[in-house]
N, C-alpha and C positions, 0 to 999 in steps of 0.2 A: 744241546748243540755240540758239534764235533770240535769246535775251535779252529776249523779250517774254513775260510770264507773265500769264495771265488766270485768275481764279477765276470759275467758272460755277455758278449754282444752277439747279435745276429741269430738269436735263437728262434726267430719266427720265420726264417727263410731257408730254402734249400734243405740242407741236412743239419741245420742248427738245432732243431728240436732234439735230435739224438744226443747232442752234446749236453743240453740241459738235462735230459732224462738220466744220462750217465752220471753226471755230477750229483744229482739228487739221490740216485740209487746208492752211491758210494759215500753218502753221509756228509757231503759238503753243505755248508750254509751257502746259499746262492742269492745273488742279486742279478737279475736278468733284464737287460735293456730291450726295448722295442721302440719302433718308430712312433713319434707322436701322431695321433690320429688312427693308429692301428689298434685293434682289439688286443688287450693285454693277454699274454699267454696264461693258461690255467696252471696255477702253481699250488702245490700242496703245502700244508703246514706253515712254517715260518719263512719260506722263500719269498722274495720281494721282487716285484716287477716295477720297472722305472721307465716311463715314457721319455724319450730323448732323441734329439737330433745330434748325433755324435760328431758331426762336422762343426758343431759349435763348442768351443772350449768350455763354456759355462755349463752346458748340459753334461759333458763328460765329468766335470768336477762334481756336479750334483749326483751323478750315478755312484761315484766313489764315496761321496758324503753319506749317501743312503746306506751303503755297506758298513761304514764306520758307525753310523747312528744305530743301526739294528744289531750289528754283530761285534763291533769293537775293533775289528782288524780286517785286513785284506791280505790273504796269502797268495792269491793267484788272480791273473787276468788272462782270459782267453778271447782274443780278438777274432771272432768268427765272422763278424759283419763284413760284407763285401758284395761285389756284383760284377757281371761281365756284360760287355756290349761290343759288338763289332762296330767298325767305323768306316773310314775311307783312307786313302793314302795320306800320309802325314801332312802334305802341303794342302790337302783339301778338307781335312777333318774340321768339323765345327769346333770352335774354341769352347763353346758351352758343353759339348759332348765330352771333350777331353777333360775339362774341369770336373764334370760330374763323375768320371771314372777316378780321378785323383781324390775327389772328396770321399767316395764310398769305400775305396780300397786303401788309401793312405791316410787321409786326414782323420778319419774316425780312429784309426789305431794310434796315430801320433797324439791326438788329444787325450785318448784314454791312457796312454803311456805316461804322459806328463802328469795327469791327475793321480795315477796310482803310485808313482814313484815316491812321492813325498811320504805317505804312510809306510810304504815298504822300507824306505831308507831309515825311518825312525825305528822300525821294528828290527831292522837288520836281517830281513829275509823276504823272500817272495819269488814267484816264477811268472813270467810273461810268455805267452805263446801267440805267435802270429801265424796266419794261414797264407802261405806263399803259393806260388804257381810255377809249374814247369816252364811257362812262357818267359819267366825272368831269366832262365838259363838258355832256352831255345825259343827266341821270339818268332812270331809269325806275322805276316803282313796284314795291314788294314785293321789293326787293333792297337794303335799307338797309346791311347789312353789307358787301356787295360795293362798292356805290357809295361809301360813306364811306371804306372802306379805300383805294380808288383816288384819292379826293380827297386823303386824307392822304399818299399816296405822291407825288402831284404836289407837295404842299407840301414834302415831304422833299427832293425834287430841287431845288426852288427855294432852300431853306435851304442845302443843300450848295453849290450854285452860288455864292451870295452870300458864303459863308464862305471858300471855298477856290479860287475861280477865279483870283485874283491870285497864288496860290501855285503855279500850274501844274497844277492838278487840275480836270478838267472833269466836269460832270454833265449828262446829258440824259435825256429820257423819250421812248421810242418808243411811240406811242399806237395801240393796235390796236382793231379793232371786232369782226370775226368771222374766225376762222382756219379754214382747211380741215383739220380733223382728223377722225378716225373718230367721235369722240363728237359733234362738232357736226353731222356728216352724219346720224348716227342720230337726233339730236334735231330736225333740220330737213330731212326727206327730200325735200320738194318744192322746196327752194331751188335757185337757180342757183349751183352750187358754183364755176363759172368766175369769178364776181365776187368771190370771197373771196381774201384773201391766203393764201399758202402758207407752211409752215414754212421752206423754203429761202430764200424771198424775205425773210422777216423776219430769218432768220439772217444773211443778207448785210448787212442794215441794221445789226443789232446789232454785227457785227464791224467794220463801217466806222466806227461811232460810237466804238468802242474804239480804233481805229487812229489813227495820225498823219495819215491822209488827211483826217480831219474836224477837224483841229486848231483851226480858228477857232470851232468850235461849242461853246457851253456855255449851259445854262439854257433849252434848247429843249424844247418839247412838240411832237413831230413826228408828224403824222398818218400812219398806215400802214394805210389803210382798203381799199386796192385799189379795186374798183369797187362795194363794198358800200354 
């Protein structure tokens, strides 16, 4: 084993599988979470799949514990789990829909961050990557749950950076706009897909931000828009 261990969330949705494949190809030990009730991703060798509802703090703690039990350390956390849903004007949006967007985009990352910081602080090193959205900078109407969850996520990254950067732990946000996935193609059939970022491109960036190659970077909101 390489001595580098990453916990990856969201590997079964959208472009998350590309992140999983990239980390495995580059020699990381991997613990990959998937939703309880979903079929576990097919993983090679010593990689570990953990069923979890990451909106529950205890499940996030269990995912990190699995990494420590199997590999002895956690050097990186990539918070890829997330989701998008349109809604209604803010005064009309169903509270349940708003809370669902906060849960999938913010609470999952918040809980995983809390769980992973303890072993990272003990080791004096680590890198945490969040997947932000251009909507946090340029909001659009009728998606308040999504937009506000991504604004909160950016705030989380900034808080983590200011609290732990001097302890050797880095936090960065990779900001996406639109990704070339089957769902996005189906919803925008007339778009020029060649202008969109791809899963493998984003996976390369996520892995780089987790690796020592990006050691000087922390506290960054890094646009990954492609030509969109």
